[in-house]
N, C-alpha and C positions, 0 to 999 in steps of 0.2 A: 482359460489362460488368467494369471493374475499378474496385477500393476502395482508397484508402490509408489505411493507418493509423498516425499520427504517435504515438511513444512518446518524448515528450519526458523524458529521463530526467536526471539529476545531474552525469556526465561528457560524455553524446553523446545524440543525438538518432537513433534507431532508425526505421526507414521501412521498412513491408512493404506491398508491391502482392499484392492478394489477389483473384481471379477469383470471378464469384459462386457458385461450385460451393465454394468455401472455399480451394481451391488457391493456396498462397503461391509466385508465383512469382519473385522476385526479394526481397532484403534488402537494405537500405543502410543503414550508420553514418556518421556524423560525428559529430566531438567537439568541443567547445569548454573553453574555461577558466574553472576554478574560483580566485576569489581570497578569500583570508584576510587581510583585513588587521588583523586584531588576532587574538589566541589567543581561540578559539572563537566567530571571526564567519566567517559563510561567505557568499559573493556570488557571483552572475552579471549580467553584460550581456545584458538581453533580446533586443537587436539581436541577439549572438550566437547565440542560438535561431533566428530569423528567416533570418538569413545561411545558417547551417548546414542549416536544413530548406530553405531553397530549394534550395541546393546539392544536398543529398539527393533531393529530390522528381524534378529533373531530372535525375539519373544514372539514379532508381528507373525512371522512365515511357520511358528510350530507346529500348526497344524495341518500346513499342506504339504505339497513334495515340493522338492527345491528345483524338479524341472518344470515344474508349473508355473515359476514366474518366469515373464517375459521379460521385462522392463523396471526401471528406477528414474525417476525423474525429479524433481526438485520446485517447491517456491521457498523462496528466502527474503528475510530480514535484506534492505537494501541500502545501500551507499557505504558498507562498512568497509575499513581497510583492511585486508590480510597483505601482509608482505613478506616473500621466501628470497633466502639466498639461492646460489648457485647449485646447493645442494637439495635444493627443494625444502629446507629446514624453514620454520617459522621464526622469524627476525624479531617481532614483537607482540607481544599482545594485539587482538585487533580494536581498532577504533571503529566504536560502533556508532549506527546512523546516529542516536539521541547525544552525542556527545557533542559539546557546545564549547570546547577550545579553541575552535578556529576564526572567533569574532573578527580578529586582526586579518587573516588571509581571505576572509569573505570580502571586508572592506578594500582589500588591494584588487581583489579579483572585480567586484564592481565598479569600484570608483577611480582608481588609478588605470586598469586595463580597460574597465568601462562595460558598466552593464549591457549597452546595446552592443557592444564586441563581442561579449561572450555568449549572449543569446544568439547571435549570429552564428558563432560557430558551434555551439549546441544547442540551442533552442529553449535555453533554461538561463535562470541566475543563480549566482552563487549564493548558498545556503549552507548554515554551518553543517549540514549533516552529509553534504554530500563527499563525495570522495576526493575528489581534486584540493580542495583547502586543506584536506588530512597529509596530503601529502606535502604540501605547500609548508604545513606545521613541522613536521618529522624532519625536512630538508632544514628548515631553522634550527631547531631544538636538538634535533638528534642524527645530523650528519653525519658521524661514523655508522648508522645505520642505514640512513639513506645512501650512501655510496655503495652500499653491499647489496642493494634490492637488486635481484633477477626478474622477479616476476610479482606482477600487482594483481590481487585476485579479489574478488568479493567472497562474502560468506560460505553462499550454496554451490560457489565455485571450485571452492576449497575442498570441499567433498565430493564434488564430480571429478577432480584430481587425486584425491586418494583413492577412488575406486576403480579410475581407468588409466590415471596418469598420462592425461592429456589436459593441457593449462585450457580451459575453455571458459567460455561467456557466453550470455546471450543476450541479444538487440533491448529488450527489456529491462534486464539488469541495468546493460552499460548503460543506459539513457541517464539514470541516475548518476552517475558518476561524474557530470560535466568534465569529461575527457571525449565523448563520444557525438559527434555527428547525428544528430538524429534521423534527419531528412534524407542523409544518402546511406545510413547503416555502415558507417565504418569510424575508425578513431579519427579525431579531430587533430590535422599536425599543427595546427594553431595552438590548440589547448595543450599538445604535447613540449612543444616548443616553451611554452609561457610557463607550465609547470618544472620543465627541466629534465624530463624522462626522456628515454629512447620506447620507438614504438615495438622493438622484440621485447621489451618488459612486459608489454601488454598483453592478454591472453587471445587466442583465436575466438571469432564471433562467431556466432551459429544464430539460427533463429530457434525460436524457444522449441519445436516440436520437432529437433533433428538430431540424430543420434551422434554422439560423439565420440563413442569408441562401446567396449564391451570391458567388465569386471576383468579385472587384473587376477593372476593365480593368488598373489596373498589377499587381495579384498574378497576375493569367491571365498576362500577357505576361510577368513573371519568370520563373513554373514553365513556362510553354511549356503551358499549359493552356487551354482555351475557358471561357467566363463563364457557361456554362450547368452548372458543375462545382457541386454543393453541398457546404456545408459543416455538418456536424454537431457538434452541442454536443460531445460525449467526456465522459468520465469521468476521476477520478482516476486516478492507475495501479493502485491497490488495484482497484477497482471495475471498470475496464478488464480486469484483469486475470482477475479473476473473470468477468468478458463470455467473455474466451477459453479458459477452463475451462469454459463451462457451467455454473459455479456461482450459477445463478438459482432455481430451484424452494426452498419453503419447506423448511430445514433441512440443505440440501445445504452442503457443507462444501468447501474448499481449503485445504490447508497448505502453505507455501513454507520448503521449507527451503534454504533461501539463508542468505547472511552472517549475515542475523538472519532471523528465523523470524514469520510471519505467519500466523494462522488468521481465515480470512474465511468466515462464517457467513450464510448469505441469509437474509431473513426475511419472510414476508407483515405482519407487525405492527413496530410500532415498541413499544419498550420501552425502558428505561435500567436500567444498573446501579448501585444505588444507592453504592456506592463505586469511579465511573466508572476500574473495572477495563480495561473494554470499552468502546473508541469505539463510541457509538451513530449511525449515517451513514444517509444516504438512499443506496440503491443505483443501479445504470445502468440497470434494469429496468423503475423507476418505482416499486420497493417500498423494503426497506429491508435493510440487514445490520449487523453486529455485527463490530469486527473487533479481534483482540486482536494484540499486536508483542511478541517477544523480542529483546533485544540482541542475543544471542549462538545460534546456530543450528547451524547447518555452520560457522560460524567458530569454535567451542566444538571442535569436533573435528578441527578444521585445526591449532587452537593444541596441542593435544593429540598430534598426529602429528609435526608437524613443529619445534616448539617443544621439546616435551618429549622426546617417544622419538625425534627427529632422524631420521624415515622420511616418505617419499612413497608408499610403498607399500598405501595406507589398505586395501586389498582384501585383500590377504594378511594385514594384522593382523585383519581381521575373520574369515578362514577356519576360525581354529581354533575360536572362538566356537561352541559348541553350545547349552550348558544353558543356558536361558532362565527367567525366572521366578524364580532361586534365586540370584541375585547378592547378597551380602550388604554390599556396598560400594555407596554413593548418591554423587552427584554434584550438585551446586548450579550451574547454568550460567549463574550471575551475575558473569561476568568483565569485565564494561562497567555495573555495576549493573542494575538491570531493571526493565521497563516494564509489561507485562500479568505479575500480577495486582498487583503490588505497588507501582509508581509510588514504586520506592527507588533512587534514583542512588547511594546508599553500600553498595548490597547488594555481596556478594564472592563471587567462587567458591570450592566448599570440597569435599573428598572425607573421608566420614563411614563409618566401619564398616570401615576396614583391619585386617587382624590379619597374624601372621605366615605364614597361608596365603593370603593376596590374591596373584593373580597377576597378570602384565602382561594377560594378557585380559580378568580381572575389573575394570581401571581403564578398560581402553578400552570394554567394554560400560555401565560406569558412565556414560560419559560419554555414549554414545548415548541410554543411560535417560532420563538425567537431561533433557537436553533433550525429549525426548517426555512427562515426566511435567509439566516447565514448559508444555508445548504443552496438556495438558489440563485445566491449570488454566482457559486460555481457553474450552474447550469445557463445561467444569461448569456455568464462568457463563452462557452459553447455554443448558444443560440447565436451569438451575433457572428459567429464562423459560418451562419448556413447550415449547422447542423439541427435537426430536427429532433428534440429530446420528446418523445410522446410515453414512453414505457420503463419505467424504472423496477428494477428487481431490488428487492428491500430487504437488508441484512442484520445483523447485530440484535443486541440486547433491547433496542429499543423498537424494533420491528413485532416484539412481543405484545405490544400496546396497540389494541385497535385503534383509541384515538389518535395516536401518532401515525399510523398508517393513514388514516383519513384527512391528515394535515398536511401529511407529505404528497396525497393525491392531489388536493384543491390548492395547496398553496405553490406548487409546481406545476399543476395543472398537468398532470401524468395519470396514465393509470399504473396502479402501484402491481406487482405481482410477487406473491411469497413462494417460497421453494421447497421442496420435499427434503431436499438437502444442504445441508449449513455446514458444510465441512471445511470451508473456504480453501485455502492456497493449496491444503494436505489432497483435495479431492481434485483439484485443477492440476495439478502434477500428475496424477495416477491418469487423469484422461489425456496429457499431453504425452506420459508413456506409451500409453494405449496406440494414440495416432503414430509416434515413432516405430512402433513396432509393426504398424501394419493393420492393427486391428479395424482403424477407421481410415479412411481416405484423405479426410482432414480435420482441422480442428472444427470446424462447422458441423460437420457429420457426426464428429461425436457429441457436439452440444445437442445437438437436433435430437438424436437415439436416448442420449444419458438424462438430460435436464427435466425434471418434472414440476410445472407449476401449480401449486397445490389451493393457490386462494388468489383472489383478481379484487383489486378496490378500484373502483371508478371515480373521476371526478365528478362534482356538483355543477354545473355552468354560475347558478345564484352565486354558491360559495367562492368558486373561483373568481367572479367578478368583486365579492367582497374582500379578497385577499390580494388580488390586483391593487386597488387602494391602498390598504394595508401596508403592503411591501413596499411602494412609492413612500411612505412616509419611513417605513426601518431604514431603508437605502440614506435617508437625509440624518438620519442621529449619529453616525460613525463619525462624519466630516464634522458635523457642530462639536463633537465632542472630542476630537482628534486634538485640538491644541490643549485644552485641559489635561487629557495623560500625560502631556509633557510636562505638566507640572506637580503629576502625582509623586 
């Protein structure tokens, strides 16, 4: 049998066709438009997601019998606000995760209602990307639309509705709405009252691997599939991606060295960072996870190489670097401000410690080390909860660098594992579909049988000791520069 994973991204939908042995037989991508009506705004038309997903799925399954497709599930861009009227028609374009219009609403939630109170209700603080501040914005600026809202949904859940007719969401994606009681996995009555909505406007909650329904006659006809195809709830993109890397058991960690950097740590137990530097969300395996996000990871290295050094020879620049743990130059990778752990949009990048002996290689190494030190900030918060982070599954463009892999192993003091498959949320979604259809007894069993480690990089005690000392210096730099950032 075959399982379809739908990765609903910001610029395109990526569709993965997976056999029940985990083999990916085909991948299809379909793009759609992204709109910026005003500076800082970011919107999309949900109907475009559906049309392109339908076109992509039809292409994806063109070489298989429709009776052989058993299930569909999702990994999707989180936090986006999709609102429907009483006829289930979209009321306005979706306001996306990277939309920055809700500064005033976040200030209201964090400072007037109170960050500690919001965190107690939802395990997180208000950020501009989250869904609840978007609702408050619509309430203030588009009251006639707000008053017509019948259902409040997330991007991937709109697709699930189009396929099944069921208004649904899953615990991982709901965790990023700031309307969800993460600890108890239910809607927060307090937040519902604060935002001024009704509970019946919110979708039914499922675990990520649970079946929400089967294809409607209309959807089956459009997709070229049967009405026996099961639709499984799926997960937010980070949680689905973690399933796709097998980051499931307590203390397991996946690090993405992409344009931005994410640290995803699975946990059996619920906990909240008192400073809300780490997100506390429900995981797609039925438990919990911590999520740290830095805004510049591989993009910081790209900036240094292409914009400053004027070269695309990334590997060549790293070839001459051999002495690790002894670099006197430090780099703060806050080129776009920072999320974890500082939540400071005014933070900026900086080189510190240069002398007349500083070389081009020292600067290049400092950039890689600085990004990795910043990733460690997130890991250390989870360790403070008693979570033992000993293994990291490394993905993203930065994982192609042997030097960077070695830095991650020694700066984070972990064993780094590289994987055979890097299809991310789409693969994780296909795995969730297989679990929901009964091909595997649990998410853990699916990960054990399908995820394959191809390379292992182990830490070296001497280097770990050197980098522990350097990390202590790195931790002092942001607090020292914070007053200066306010003056820039």
